[in-house]
C-alpha positions in Angstrom: -60.1 -57.5 -58.7 -61.8 -55.3 -55.9 -62.1 -51.3 -56.7 -59.3 -50.7 -54.0 -57.3 -52.9 -55.9 -57.7 -51.2 -59.3 -57.5 -47.8 -57.9 -54.4 -48.6 -56.0 -52.8 -50.5 -59.0 -53.2 -46.8 -60.8 -51.2 -45.0 -58.7 -48.4 -47.5 -58.2 -48.4 -48.0 -61.8 -48.6 -44.0 -62.9 -46.1 -43.0 -60.2 -43.8 -45.9 -60.5 -44.0 -46.2 -56.8 -44.5 -49.1 -53.9 -48.1 -50.0 -52.4 -46.8 -49.4 -48.9 -46.5 -45.6 -50.0 -50.3 -44.9 -51.0 -51.7 -43.4 -48.4 -53.4 -40.3 -46.8 -49.7 -38.4 -47.0 -49.7 -39.3 -51.0 -50.8 -35.5 -52.5 -50.2 -34.0 -55.4 -46.5 -33.2 -56.1 -45.3 -35.1 -53.0 -43.3 -37.6 -55.0 -41.5 -36.3 -58.5 -43.9 -38.3 -60.9 -47.0 -36.6 -59.6 -46.9 -33.3 -61.4 -49.5 -31.8 -63.8 -48.3 -34.8 -66.8 -48.5 -37.4 -64.4 -51.7 -36.0 -62.6 -53.3 -36.3 -65.8 -51.8 -39.9 -66.5 -53.3 -40.7 -63.5 -56.6 -39.6 -64.5 -56.8 -41.6 -67.4 -56.0 -44.3 -66.1 -59.0 -44.3 -63.3 -61.4 -42.8 -66.3 -60.2 -46.1 -68.4 -60.6 -48.4 -65.2 -63.7 -47.6 -63.4 -65.3 -46.9 -67.3 -66.0 -43.3 -66.3 -65.2 -39.2 -67.7 -64.6 -36.8 -64.5 -65.4 -33.3 -65.1 -62.9 -31.0 -65.3 -63.7 -29.4 -61.0 -63.2 -32.8 -60.2 -59.2 -33.4 -62.0 -58.4 -30.1 -61.3 -59.6 -31.3 -57.6 -58.3 -34.5 -57.1 -55.3 -33.6 -55.3 -54.8 -36.6 -52.9 -55.2 -40.3 -52.5 -58.0 -39.8 -49.9 -59.6 -36.9 -51.9 -59.8 -39.2 -55.1 -61.7 -42.1 -53.1 -64.0 -39.2 -52.3 -64.4 -37.9 -56.2 -65.0 -41.5 -57.2 -67.9 -41.9 -55.2 -69.6 -39.0 -57.1 -69.1 -41.2 -60.1 -70.7 -44.6 -58.1 -67.6 -45.7 -57.7 -67.4 -47.7 -54.2 -63.7 -47.7 -52.8 
């Protein structure tokens, strides 16, 4: 599985959405399950999947699907 597939799978499974809902419009609180609890669940899933530990500033700034890709790049995760 490629990194983009792993990344998208984290969103689909965490937020119980269809893959078609993923894109630049997917931002924090734009869907019911992306609340504060869902956010931490997504972060935990991504940390496990990519074997990384995000800094708190990055957790806070992870406000959208697109921004998340930029943040993961800081941890050498190429999406």
